[in-house]
MARTOR-852524 format. One record per residue: y, x, z of N, C-alpha, C in turn; residue in one letter. Coordinates in steps of 0.001 Angstrom, whole numbers. Layout:
BEGIN
NODE     n_c2     n_c1     n_c3    ca_c2    ca_c1    ca_c3     c_c2     c_c1     c_c3  aa
NODE        Y        X        Z        Y        X        Z        Y        X        Z   A
...
# end
This chain:
BEGIN
NODE     n_c2     n_c1     n_c3    ca_c2    ca_c1    ca_c3     c_c2     c_c1     c_c3  aa
NODE   142626    40039   175304   142190    41470   175578   141025    41846   174741   M
NODE   139954    40965   174697   138833    41259   173861   139171    41430   172413   L
NODE   140103    40606   171936   140602    40671   170559   141224    42050   170267   G
NODE   141931    42632   171237   142555    43929   171114   141497    45016   171059   G
NODE   140521    44908   171916   139459    45913   171895   138715    45908   170550   V
NODE   138381    44698   170060   137712    44557   168803   138505    45158   167670   A
NODE   139789    44856   167722   140669    45406   166669   140674    46964   166726   A
NODE   140696    47477   167956   140716    48961   168087   139418    49552   167546   A
NODE   138294    48868   167798   137001    49372   167309   136889    49342   165803   L
NODE   137446    48281   165265   137368    48134   163761   138215    49256   163152   V
NODE   139425    49421   163765   140339    50491   163232   139711    51859   163286   T
NODE   139109    52135   164466   138404    53444   164625   137320    53629   163600   S
NODE   136486    52610   163413   135306    52685   162469   135915    52902   161005   A
NODE   136962    52190   160723   137595    52337   159337   138104    53723   159101   F
NODE   138747    54290   160185   139223    55654   160025   138075    56695   159845   L
NODE   136946    56509   160577   135787    57391   160420   135207    57300   158998   R
NODE   135080    56084   158478   134563    55854   157192   135453    56528   156138   V
NODE   136772    56372   156318   137810    56917   155361   137686    58454   155331   S
NODE   137573    59035   156586   137493    60479   156630   136259    60998   156013   K
NODE   135109    60285   156219   133808    60643   155723   133855    60678   154110   S
NODE   134483    59498   153591   134594    59390   152184   135502    60514   151614   R
NODE   136507    60822   152322   137493    61871   151879   136708    63224   151821   A
NODE   135828    63484   152852   135089    64720   152850   134108    64768   151723   R
NODE   133401    63603   151423   132491    63612   150355   133155    63755   148995   R
NODE   134353    63143   148860   135134    63282   147688   135557    64753   147405   S
NODE   135926    65415   148508   136366    66785   148397   135209    67640   147884   A
NODE   133965    67360   148450   132806    68162   148094   132415    67925   146662   V
NODE   132480    66646   146211   131974    66249   144859   132865    66686   143803   S
NODE   134199    66903   144086   135190    67302   143050   135045    68845   142793   Q
NODE   134740    69230   141580   134556    70575   141260   135915    71338   141349   P
NODE   135834    72525   141784   137070    73370   141936   137635    73687   140546   K
NODE   138923    73424   140286   139487    73701   138991   139735    75222   138917   Q
NODE   139181    75805   137804   139391    77252   137614   140224    77404   136383   V
NODE   141229    78248   136408   142003    78585   135285   141307    79424   134314   S
NODE   141614    79307   133045   140900    80061   131952   141072    81542   132220   I
NODE   142344    82133   132471   142419    83566   132715   141564    84066   133881   P
NODE   141492    83252   134977   140602    83646   136098   139179    83626   135725   A
NODE   138748    82610   134979   137381    82445   134586   136912    83582   133621   A
NODE   137813    83991   132730   137585    85132   131820   137415    86425   132638   K
NODE   138316    86580   133568   138291    87887   134381   136967    87856   135200   Q
NODE   136611    86793   135779   135272    86684   136469   134166    87065   135565   E
NODE   134129    86435   134326   133035    86602   133439   132948    88145   132967   F
NODE   134091    88743   132621   134069    90133   132160   133682    91079   133285   L
NODE   134007    90712   134549   133620    91561   135649   132110    91496   135844   A
NODE   131513    90259   135680   130076    90106   135788   129366    90852   134638   L
NODE   129940    90734   133436   129308    91379   132253   129269    92880   132511   L
NODE   130269    93466   133018   130305    94965   133236   129279    95228   134346   E
NODE   129223    94373   135431   128314    94665   136473   126840    94671   136023   K
NODE   126577    93790   135028   125208    93588   134573   124955    94471   133379   Q
NODE   125722    95566   133280   125430    96543   132204   125827    96071   130782   G
NODE   126709    95079   130702   127123    94450   129424   126059    93783   128686   R
NODE   125029    93459   129386   123790    92916   128793   123850    91415   128685   D
NODE   123999    90869   127424   124036    89371   127241   122687    88728   127219   C
NODE   121586    89467   127525   120355    88769   127695   120084    88521   129258   T
NODE   120956    89028   130076   120898    88797   131473   121056    87335   131917   D
NODE   120249    86780   132759   120311    85389   133033   121654    84922   133676   K
NODE   122156    85796   134590   123472    85455   135166   124579    85453   134082   E
NODE   124529    86416   133193   125532    86459   132126   125433    85222   131262   V
NODE   124161    84832   130872   124009    83703   130066   124527    82426   130680   I
NODE   124341    82265   131962   124862    81094   132719   126389    81233   132699   A
NODE   126959    82367   132907   128397    82530   132872   129011    82213   131565   A
NODE   128255    82595   130465   128701    82262   129088   128792    80767   128917   V
NODE   127778    80023   129413   127754    78579   129320   128911    77973   130117   E
NODE   129216    78454   131187   130297    77993   132015   131682    78223   131350   S
NODE   131840    79435   130775   133114    79759   130084   133254    78880   128809   L
NODE   132097    78740   128051   132188    77935   126820   132777    76568   127005   A
NODE   132478    75964   128229   133016    74655   128576   134505    74664   128700   A
NODE   135129    75819   128881   136587    75902   129004   137274    76362   127774   L
NODE   136558    76574   126674   137146    77116   125500   138319    76234   125045   S
NODE   139480    76915   124903   140716    76127   124553   140929    75851   123036   P
NODE   140087    76503   122167   140251    76436   120749   139500    75328   120087   T
NODE   140135    74300   119579   139401    73256   118844   139080    73723   117456   K
NODE   137942    73326   117018   137460    73739   115660   137627    75261   115417   D
NODE   137064    76179   116236   137342    77581   116110   136996    78232   114787   P
NODE   135982    77696   114044   135608    78360   112838   136606    78128   111730   A
NODE   137573    77168   111922   138619    76954   110968   139993    77435   111398   T
NODE   140041    78056   112524   141326    78496   113142   141603    79955   112902   T
NODE   142286    80252   111722   142563    81580   111412   143490    82299   112399   G
NODE   144353    81554   113073   145277    82233   114030   144550    83081   115064   T
NODE   143415    82676   115521   142708    83448   116551   141553    84183   115910   F
NODE   140960    83615   114802   139766    84201   114183   140058    85560   113531   L
NODE   141258    85690   112886   141571    86923   112202   142035    87956   113152   D
NODE   141246    89067   113310   141607    90144   114210   140745    91302   113934   A
NODE   141097    92463   114594   140160    93673   114632   139476    93561   115939   D
NODE   138401    92656   115992   137664    92547   117160   136862    93661   117591   W
NODE   136758    94001   118840   135937    95158   119438   134888    94612   120319   R
NODE   133686    95006   120064   132523    94506   120852   132619    95187   122229   Q
NODE   132492    94331   123272   132510    94789   124650   131146    94523   125300   V
NODE   130287    93784   124677   128934    93558   125192   128032    94685   124574   S
NODE   126852    94750   125147   125906    95803   124728   125369    95461   123354   K
NODE   125041    96573   122567   124553    96373   121250   123267    95606   121288   S
NODE   122946    94925   120175   121762    94087   120085   120694    94607   119199   T
NODE   120755    95816   118688   119743    96398   117880   118417    96545   118614   F
NODE   117318    96337   117990   115986    96531   118687   115703    97990   118801   P
NODE   114776    98390   119735   114300    99792   119761   115285   100749   120411   G
NODE   116024   100319   121439   117047   101265   122064   116233   102371   122731   E
NODE   116657   103585   122481   115944   104796   123092   116487   105031   124481   L
NODE   117735   104978   124632   118455   105124   125953   119777   104382   125781   R
NODE   120643   104423   126740   121869   103588   126671   122652   103861   125396   D
NODE   122664   102849   124493   123396   102826   123200   122929   103902   122292   E
NODE   121696   104396   122384   121200   105432   121482   120011   104841   120749   V
NODE   120062   104964   119403   119099   104361   118427   118788   105383   117358   Y
NODE   117682   105178   116672   117409   105991   115498   118292   105394   114370   T
NODE   118488   106261   113341   119272   105900   112160   118541   104698   111440   L
NODE   117226   104749   111479   116488   103664   110780   116718   102336   111428   G
NODE   116788   102307   112811   117024   101036   113539   118516   100535   113251   R
NODE   119432   101476   113257   120790   101119   113073   121114   100601   111679   L
NODE   120338   101105   110696   120643   100675   109304   119573    99852   108635   S
NODE   118637    99347   109445   117493    98601   108827   116819    99361   107756   F
NODE   116688   100677   108096   115851   101642   107268   116564   101877   105903   S
NODE   117907   101707   105784   118660   102012   104541   118958   103482   104379   L
NODE   119173   104165   105511   119570   105543   105432   118538   106506   106046   Y
NODE   118383   107683   105440   117483   108692   105895   118303   109839   106495   E
NODE   117699   110587   107450   116330   110550   108021   116266   109341   109077   P
NODE   115198   108596   108964   115010   107368   109768   114940   107718   111277   L
NODE   114402   108886   111670   114246   109181   113049   115319   109910   113702   D
NODE   116457   110135   112962   117642   110807   113490   118311   109975   114568   M
NODE   118658   110558   115671   119145   109784   116859   120671   109823   116891   E
NODE   121254   108624   117050   122675   108421   117031   123095   107578   118320   W
NODE   124217   107875   118878   124797   107067   119956   125969   106238   119351   Q
NODE   125942   104967   119757   127031   104047   119354   128225   104236   120301   I
NODE   129355   104644   119756   130560   104811   120516   131428   103591   120552   D
NODE   131475   102902   119463   132331   101646   119330   131873   100873   118209   K
NODE   131883    99543   118354   131584    98618   117250   132806    97693   117068   T
NODE   133301    97664   115854   134456    96825   115535   133955    95724   114519   L
NODE   134719    94572   114556   134363    93442   113715   135697    92925   113107   N
NODE   136259    93607   112109   137404    93125   111411   137197    91789   110654   P
NODE   138053    90810   110880   137951    89592   110175   139290    89302   109502   V
NODE   139306    89028   108227   140499    88803   107431   140340    87770   106327   R
NODE   141388    87072   105964   141288    86160   104802   140895    86978   103522   P
NODE   139912    86458   102741   139568    87137   101533   140736    86969   100471   S
NODE   140906    88016    99731   141925    87958    98594   141644    86825    97665   S
NODE   140366    86490    97402   140002    85411    96581   139448    84223    97401   D
NODE   140043    84023    98533   139583    83006    99530   139445    81623    98909   S
NODE   138294    81018    99195   138080    79622    98893   137163    79007   100044   K
NODE   137444    77726   100301   136739    77026   101361   136880    77802   102692   D
NODE   138010    78423   102984   138158    79145   104236   137406    80427   104349   G
NODE   136936    80954   103199   136133    82188   103197   137013    83380   103673   E
NODE   136348    84249   104497   136979    85468   104982   136158    86666   104813   R
NODE   136755    87807   104803   136071    89146   104934   135553    89245   106336   D
NODE   134337    89564   106556   133734    89715   107818   132941    91008   107825   Y
NODE   133469    92007   108520   132784    93352   108546   132396    93806   109922   E
NODE   131427    94760   109904   131057    95493   111126   131206    97002   110878   F
NODE   131993    97623   111715   132121    99038   111662   131570    99695   112925   W
NODE   130644   100617   112737   129993   101200   113958   130376   102687   113984   I
NODE   131035   103128   115005   131477   104508   115133   130307   105208   115923   Q
NODE   129848   106293   115395   128588   106963   115890   128707   108423   116106   L
NODE   128020   108945   117037   127869   110427   117284   126461   110835   117275   T
NODE   126101   111814   116504   124776   112312   116384   124403   113024   117754   C
NODE   123278   112576   118382   122895   113214   119668   121486   113772   119533   V
NODE   121113   114004   118315   119805   114623   118034   119951   116118   117945   D
NODE   119200   116786   118862   119338   118284   118932   118883   119021   117728   S
NODE   118197   118388   116792   117767   119024   115598   118916   119084   114513   R
NODE   120012   118439   114768   121110   118306   113813   122404   118721   114460   Y
NODE   123402   119084   113619   124732   119352   114161   125353   118061   114797   P
NODE   126501   118313   115485   127202   117210   116192   127975   116355   115168   K
NODE   127262   115732   114304   127944   114868   113224   128640   113656   113986   F
NODE   129684   113218   113330   130370   111963   113728   130366   111106   112558   R
NODE   129892   109835   112571   129733   108982   111468   130359   107642   111643   G
NODE   130646   107008   110469   131181   105647   110557   130297   104799   109538   L
NODE   129539   103860   110123   128666   102988   109376   129442   101626   109197   M
NODE   129622   101161   107932   130293    99944   107684   129355    98991   106993   K
NODE   129411    97751   107404   128628    96670   106682   129637    95587   106238   N
NODE   129725    95354   105026   130671    94411   104402   130059    93033   104243   F
NODE   130843    92049   104633   130280    90669   104477   131392    89670   104256   G
NODE   130922    88402   104298   131765    87333   104170   131421    86229   105226   K
NODE   132361    85330   105567   132075    84223   106411   132942    83018   105932   C
NODE   132435    81862   106352   133221    80653   106040   132764    79563   107023   K
NODE   133628    78632   107283   133246    77552   108222   132083    76756   107652   P
NODE   131162    76363   108471   130131    75387   108149   130718    74008   107907   N
NODE   130314    73391   106792   130833    72146   106464   130565    71012   107421   S
NODE   129520    71144   108254   129130    70071   109183   129390    70402   110660   K
NODE   129827    71692   110919   129992    72133   112262   131205    73028   112321   D
NODE   132325    72530   112906   133524    73380   112924   133560    74488   113949   S
NODE   132458    74598   114667   132309    75747   115585   131425    76810   115008   S
NODE   130913    76624   113820   129879    77519   113212   130496    78225   111974   R
NODE   130168    79479   111905   130492    80284   110762   129249    80673   110042   L
NODE   129242    80368   108670   128133    80909   107836   128546    82333   107605   E
NODE   127564    83270   107619   127758    84661   107480   126714    85252   106543   V
NODE   127227    86071   105562   126310    86831   104713   126919    88218   104351   W
NODE   126059    89190   104113   126498    90520   103825   126358    90956   102340   F
NODE   127249    91783   101904   127315    92126   100477   127085    93570   100193   T
NODE   127071    94439   101275   126914    95881   101054   127364    96687   102218   G
NODE   127395    97941   102054   127913    98765   103212   127854   100223   102803   G
NODE   128362   101030   103772   128414   102491   103560   128211   103242   104881   S
NODE   127809   104485   104740   127711   105373   105827   128319   106678   105414   F
NODE   129323   107147   106225   130153   108299   105748   130538   109081   107013   A
NODE   130965   110370   106847   131518   111091   107992   132763   110389   108520   P
NODE   132886   110392   109837   134067   109818   110500   135296   110717   110231   A
NODE   136447   110107   110325   137707   110827   110103   137803   112028   111097   E
NODE   137313   111798   112314   137500   112833   113376   136313   113853   113425   D
NODE   135384   113833   112430   134381   114838   112437   134964   116149   111973   M
NODE   134439   117179   112526   134898   118578   112071   134611   118723   110570   D
NODE   135714   118930   109763   135475   119059   108275   134590   120169   107920   P
NODE   134450   121171   108788   133571   122328   108500   132076   121842   108441   L
NODE   131791   120680   109047   130437   120160   109021   130067   119381   107775   L
NODE   131017   119135   106926   130768   118335   105806   129677   118885   104879   L
NODE   129710   120155   104499   128548   120749   103708   127233   120453   104342   P
NODE   127150   120692   105614   125857   120456   106321   125433   118964   106302   E
NODE   126478   118082   106503   126193   116650   106349   125543   116334   104949   W
NODE   126297   116798   103936   125817   116472   102610   124355   117070   102293   K
NODE   124167   118257   102826   122824   118836   102691   121765   118090   103449   K
NODE   122065   117663   104741   121138   116946   105519   120708   115654   104906   T
NODE   121714   114844   104480   121396   113506   103968   120953   113567   102486   F
NODE   121460   114504   101722   121005   114652   100402   119525   115127   100308   G
NODE   119110   116047   101129   117761   116525   101272   116818   115336   101614   T
NODE   117326   114590   102604   116449   113417   103123   116200   112404   102014   A
NODE   117292   112122   101234   117085   111183   100153   116170   111741    99050   I
NODE   116346   113057    98724   115483   113669    97752   114093   113805    98122   G
NODE   113851   114034    99475   112513   114322    99889   111623   113072   100040   A
NODE   112291   111894   100027   111601   110630   100242   110674   110358    99003   K
NODE   109390   110372    99250   108387   110092    98158   107969   108593    98240   K
NODE   108347   107850    97241   107952   106383    97228   106466   106175    97200   P
NODE   105961   105391    98082   104547   104995    98003   104473   103655    97230   T
NODE   103227   103232    96972   103035   102008    96304   103648   100832    97106   L
NODE   103408   100897    98335   103911    99820    99310   105447    99789    99223   F
NODE   106144   101012    99354   107564   101024    99396   108194   100581    98038   S
NODE   107426   100967    96968   107908   100446    95645   107868    98931    95516   R
NODE   106785    98397    95995   106664    96854    96021   107719    96310    96927   L
NODE   107991    96852    98068   108987    96309    99040   110301    96415    98414   T
NODE   110676    97533    97859   112022    97683    97219   112118    96670    96023   N
NODE   111093    96476    95236   111113    95512    94191   111389    94135    94677   W
NODE   110678    93779    95787   110812    92430    96400   112223    92217    96956   A
NODE   112784    93243    97645   114141    93168    98183   115134    93052    97085   M
NODE   114919    93774    96028   115904    93687    94925   115831    92355    94255   K
NODE   114683    91755    94030   114583    90454    93468   115180    89345    94368   M
NODE   114753    89390    95626   115227    88358    96554   116661    88430    97041   M
NODE   117137    89639    97274   118509    89864    97858   119445    90694    96956   M
NODE   118939    91104    95881   119772    91943    95044   120116    93295    95701   G
NODE   119175    93851    96466   119423    95044    97264   119307    96260    96381   L
NODE   120353    97068    96390   120333    98368    95794   120560    99465    96864   K
NODE   119519   100145    97129   119563   101195    98191   120367   102364    97869   R
NODE   120852   103176    98908   121535   104383    98567   120711   105401    97779   P
NODE   121199   105998    96740   120443   106908    95951   120968   108298    95938   E
NODE   122139   108477    96440   122748   109853    96473   123813   109924    97498   S
NODE   124394   111133    97704   125434   111391    98695   126637   111813    97804   V
NODE   127793   111111    97969   128969   111342    97220   129653   112626    97716   A
NODE   130623   113108    96983   131363   114386    97371   131967   114276    98760   D
NODE   132417   113066    99108   132985   112879   100448   131970   112670   101485   D
NODE   130673   112736   101149   129603   112561   102188   129144   111113   102341   G
NODE   129742   110176   101632   129424   108793   101841   128166   108410   101041   S
NODE   127479   107461   101522   126295   106772   100934   126545   105299   100993   M
NODE   126136   104589    99904   126414   103162    99785   125249   102310    99436   R
NODE   125177   101049    99873   124169   100094    99318   124893    98818    98915   Y
NODE   124247    98057    98152   124779    96739    97678   123730    95682    97893   E
NODE   124239    94413    98102   123293    93319    98321   123984    92158    97661   M
NODE   123612    91724    96539   124279    90689    95725   123752    89323    95927   T
NODE   122539    89123    96556   122013    87788    96771   121537    87678    98217   K
NODE   122352    88142    99163   121983    88142   100573   121842    86695   101071   A
NODE   120812    86405   101927   120721    85107   102543   121845    84798   103563   P
NODE   122182    83588   103712   123230    83187   104670   122646    83012   106141   H
NODE   123244    83653   107052   122914    83383   108468   124095    82541   109054   G
NODE   124117    82452   110327   125351    81832   110921   125516    82387   112398   Y
NODE   126777    82147   112893   127090    82478   114205   127963    81349   114784   T
NODE   127592    80835   115938   128358    79749   116623   129380    80353   117518   D
NODE   130605    79875   117471   131662    80381   118301   131625    79506   119614   I
NODE   131197    80159   120702   131180    79434   121978   132466    79385   122759   L
NODE   133229    80492   122581   134486    80562   123305   135434    81376   122386   F
NODE   136697    80903   122329   137649    81805   121590   139055    81404   121986   M
NODE   139852    82369   122316   141286    82237   122554   141996    83352   121893   D
NODE   143242    83676   122371   144049    84713   121698   143514    86151   121867   E
NODE   142587    86411   122844   142151    87736   123047   140628    87892   123360   D
NODE   139811    86850   123302   138404    86914   123620   137599    85978   122765   L
NODE   136462    86506   122253   135580    85601   121447   134117    85876   121832   R
NODE   133366    84841   122087   131982    84857   122376   131206    84037   121339   I
NODE   130214    84674   120703   129433    84026   119683   127942    84098   119945   T
NODE   127242    83181   119329   125725    83198   119471   125150    83112   118025   K
NODE   124459    84077   117568   123928    84061   116169   122708    83204   116042   G
NODE   122245    83121   114767   121100    82308   114506   119802    82803   115020   N
NODE   119783    84096   115465   118627    84612   116197   118708    84553   117608   R
NODE   119838    83988   118153   120018    83806   119612   120803    84975   120293   G
NODE   121265    85959   119560   121991    87094   120146   123380    86626   120509   S
NODE   123818    86860   121761   125093    86552   122222   125984    87803   122113   I
NODE   127115    87735   121574   128016    88945   121362   129409    88602   121928   V
NODE   129953    89463   122701   131307    89323   123259   132219    90418   122718   V
NODE   133324    89940   122215   134340    90816   121617   135684    90495   122116   V
NODE   136547    91552   122190   137959    91263   122473   138867    91863   121301   D
NODE   140156    91529   121386   141004    92129   120387   141173    93637   120646   R
NODE   140951    94463   119604   141107    95845   119727   142581    96284   119837   N
NODE   143019    96600   121036   144437    96815   121210   144956    97982   120488   S
NODE   144164    98906   120147   144599   100108   119432   145004    99855   118002   S
NODE   144599    98692   117411   144837    98418   116054   145598    97113   115842   T
NODE   145915    96401   116942   146678    95133   116756   147976    95198   117452   T
# end
């Protein structure tokens, strides 16, 4: 009889230990989250936090999502890399006046005048395509910024600012793209009222003509030309466009933290995190 009682006690203790271990195992095992669900959660948080990728919660969510990235060697994967990407996170220009409103000087790194003219960013696109003369995986890498003038001193201009560049995979890091820019343009947007074109040309032509170079600005322009091959806009074309060139631009980089068929998250060499999705209106 004592043997039966002892056996029962041992069995009971074994069952308690087994249940305890099972509970600890259940707690210690992380919950498996599907990539679509994780993306949905991340995008909801991003919107809640004002699309701000400097927010601590958003940064933590980026790190969590990056761990789930399904694309191996994303910098070399043209299948997902080539797209008309549309920025869904907040713009990263310094000197924001109010939500997505900046001066023209801030938006263009002081390339276009009047520098203090206020514009609102409506949409930012990042088209990526194989270069016609592609080598070493080189691609065209551009940024198009659709803008509306919100400065009461000027008409309701609509503009399109383009920055042309190149990118290619880093030879030592298959998640990193080397990026450099070759030039750009600023012109009336296709949907701007054509009756505003004469006023556009007058506004920007006068601003370019009125700019009086100082000794400091001449030295700066000379240095930029020597170091970067920068040629600033000097006139307004008949269609209202202004252009700059940069033949010796330094290379920066951007790390692809997450990328699949419809979402890409990158972190640039200055720490800026940018979230883009495929622009459904053009793909």
